[in-house]
C-alpha positions in Angstrom: -40.3 16.1 184.3 -39.1 15.6 180.8 -37.3 18.5 179.3 -38.3 19.9 176.0 -35.7 22.1 174.5 -36.7 23.7 171.3 -34.5 25.9 169.1 -33.4 29.2 170.6 -31.6 32.4 169.6 -31.3 36.0 170.5 -32.6 38.7 168.4 -35.6 40.5 169.9 -34.9 39.5 173.5 -35.6 36.7 176.0 -38.4 36.4 178.5 -38.2 33.8 181.2 -41.4 32.8 182.8 -40.7 31.2 186.1 -43.1 29.6 188.6 -45.8 28.7 186.1 -48.2 25.9 187.0 -48.7 22.9 184.9 -51.1 20.0 185.5 -49.4 16.7 185.7 -50.8 13.2 184.9 -53.3 13.5 187.8 -55.7 16.5 187.8 -54.9 17.0 191.5 -51.1 17.2 191.0 -49.5 20.5 190.1 -45.9 21.0 189.1 -43.8 24.2 188.5 -42.1 24.7 185.2 -40.0 27.3 183.4 -40.2 28.7 179.9 -37.6 30.6 177.9 -39.1 32.6 174.9 -37.0 34.4 172.3 -37.8 36.6 169.4 -36.9 36.3 165.8 -33.8 34.1 165.2 -31.6 34.8 162.2 -28.6 32.5 162.6 -25.9 33.0 160.0 -22.8 31.9 161.9 -21.8 29.6 164.7 -22.7 30.6 168.2 -20.4 28.1 170.0 -17.3 30.3 169.4 -18.6 33.0 171.8 -17.3 32.7 175.4 -18.3 36.0 176.9 -19.7 35.4 180.5 -23.0 37.3 179.7 -23.6 35.3 176.6 -22.9 31.9 178.3 -25.2 32.9 181.2 -28.0 33.6 178.7 -27.4 30.2 177.0 -27.5 28.4 180.3 -30.7 30.3 181.2 -32.4 29.1 178.0 -31.0 25.5 178.1 -32.0 25.3 181.8 -35.6 26.0 181.1 -38.1 23.2 180.9 -39.4 24.6 177.6 -37.7 26.9 175.2 -39.1 28.5 172.1 -38.0 30.8 169.3 -39.3 32.0 166.0 -36.8 30.8 163.4 -36.5 33.2 160.5 -34.1 31.0 158.5 -34.4 28.1 156.2 -31.9 25.3 156.9 -30.9 23.8 153.5 -28.1 23.5 150.9 -30.0 25.0 148.0 -31.4 21.6 147.1 -34.1 23.3 145.1 -34.7 26.7 143.5 -36.3 29.6 145.5 -39.6 30.9 144.3 -39.2 33.9 142.1 -42.1 35.6 143.9 -41.9 34.4 147.5 -43.5 37.5 149.1 -40.6 38.0 151.4 -36.9 37.5 151.8 -35.1 34.2 151.0 -32.8 33.7 154.0 -31.0 30.4 154.4 -28.2 28.9 156.4 -26.2 25.7 156.4 -28.1 22.9 158.0 -25.2 22.4 160.4 -26.3 25.7 162.1 -29.3 23.9 163.6 -26.9 22.0 165.9 -25.8 25.3 167.3 -29.2 26.0 168.6 -29.9 22.9 170.5 
């Protein structure tokens, strides 16, 4: 099965759903898969510098899932354009290089 790893982070917690059932190419074939779901992601600094065993175990759990998903709360840009003066919320950004930390 092809892996689909989508951006991840830790903020509100991680839920790992194991043993789900997905229909494969044939409607008669079933295949197990795992999903890692995280909460809001606010990434402002590198994650790769952290070497604590618990953190590394969590990263392996997420990256080992067939599908991983997070709600990214950041914009990845270098201020190429001006922010809206009335955005209706906060204007959080991070360096585009931070996206590599999440994959």
